[in-house]
Every structure is written in C-alpha cells, then in structure tokens.
C-alpha positions as CSV (number, residue, x, y, z in Angstrom):
1,S,-19.9,226.7,-61.5
2,L,-20.4,225.3,-58.0
3,R,-23.6,225.1,-55.9
4,S,-24.8,223.4,-52.8
5,T,-28.0,222.7,-50.9
6,A,-28.9,221.8,-47.3
7,Y,-32.3,220.5,-46.4
8,Y,-34.2,219.1,-43.4
9,G,-37.6,217.5,-43.3
10,T,-39.6,215.8,-40.5
11,A,-43.1,214.3,-40.0
12,E,-44.9,212.9,-37.0
13,T,-48.4,211.3,-36.8
14,D,-50.5,211.5,-33.6
15,V,-52.7,208.4,-34.2
16,L,-50.1,205.9,-35.4
17,E,-47.2,207.5,-33.4
18,K,-44.8,207.4,-36.3
19,K,-41.9,209.8,-36.7
20,R,-39.6,210.3,-39.7
21,S,-36.9,212.8,-40.3
22,Q,-34.3,213.3,-43.0
23,W,-31.5,215.9,-43.6
24,G,-28.8,216.2,-46.2
25,V,-26.2,218.5,-47.7
26,N,-24.9,218.3,-51.2
27,L,-22.3,219.9,-53.5
28,I,-22.6,219.9,-57.3
29,K,-20.0,221.1,-59.7
30,Q,-20.5,221.8,-63.4
31,V,-17.2,220.5,-64.8
32,N,-17.9,221.6,-68.3
33,Q,-20.8,222.3,-70.7
34,H,-21.8,218.7,-70.8
35,L,-20.9,217.2,-67.3
36,K,-22.0,217.8,-63.7
37,V,-20.7,215.8,-60.8
38,G,-22.1,215.8,-57.3
39,V,-21.8,214.4,-53.8
40,E,-24.4,214.2,-51.0
41,Y,-24.2,213.2,-47.4
42,G,-27.3,212.8,-45.3
43,N,-29.3,211.0,-42.6
44,Y,-32.7,209.3,-42.5
45,A,-34.2,208.4,-39.1
46,I,-37.3,206.4,-38.1
47,D,-38.5,206.6,-34.5
48,D,-41.9,204.7,-34.4
49,E,-43.7,203.6,-31.2
50,G,-43.2,199.9,-30.6
51,I,-40.1,199.3,-32.7
52,L,-36.4,200.0,-32.3
53,A,-35.3,203.3,-33.7
54,V,-33.6,203.3,-37.1
55,D,-30.9,205.8,-37.9
56,S,-29.0,205.6,-41.2
57,D,-26.3,207.8,-42.7
58,Y,-25.7,207.8,-46.4
59,L,-23.2,209.0,-49.0
60,Q,-24.3,209.4,-52.6
61,V,-22.3,210.4,-55.7
62,S,-23.7,211.3,-59.0
63,A,-22.8,212.4,-62.5
64,Q,-25.0,213.9,-65.2
65,M,-24.1,214.2,-68.8
66,S,-26.0,216.2,-71.4
67,F,-25.7,215.9,-75.2
C-alpha cells in the first residue's frame, strides 16, 4: 500500500516576538508484510525579532521493519 501526508504548523508569540513555522509532505510505501519505506521533504523557518531569519529545507528517508 501507499500513503502520503501533508502538514503545516505555525506559532507566533506577542510578548517575545518569536515566529516559527514548519511544513512537510511525505510518501510511505509498504513494500511487504515486514517492511515500510518512506521519504519526506519539508521546511522549518524561524523569524524572530532581533535575529536573522533562518529557513531550512530538509529531506529525510526512513525504513521500518517489523518482526
């Protein structure tokens, strides 16, 4: 079987003026009864008052075995 997920999250504080956001999309395939493999691409961003903005893309691969 094949499945995917897309997500987005964000938070902002008024007092400390901190902003965070993250999004990602993934694809997971069940290869057989005992093995799942997946890949995810996403982004994490920080935009706080008083510092340079940070914006980072990531790629993650995974495998899950069950016995």
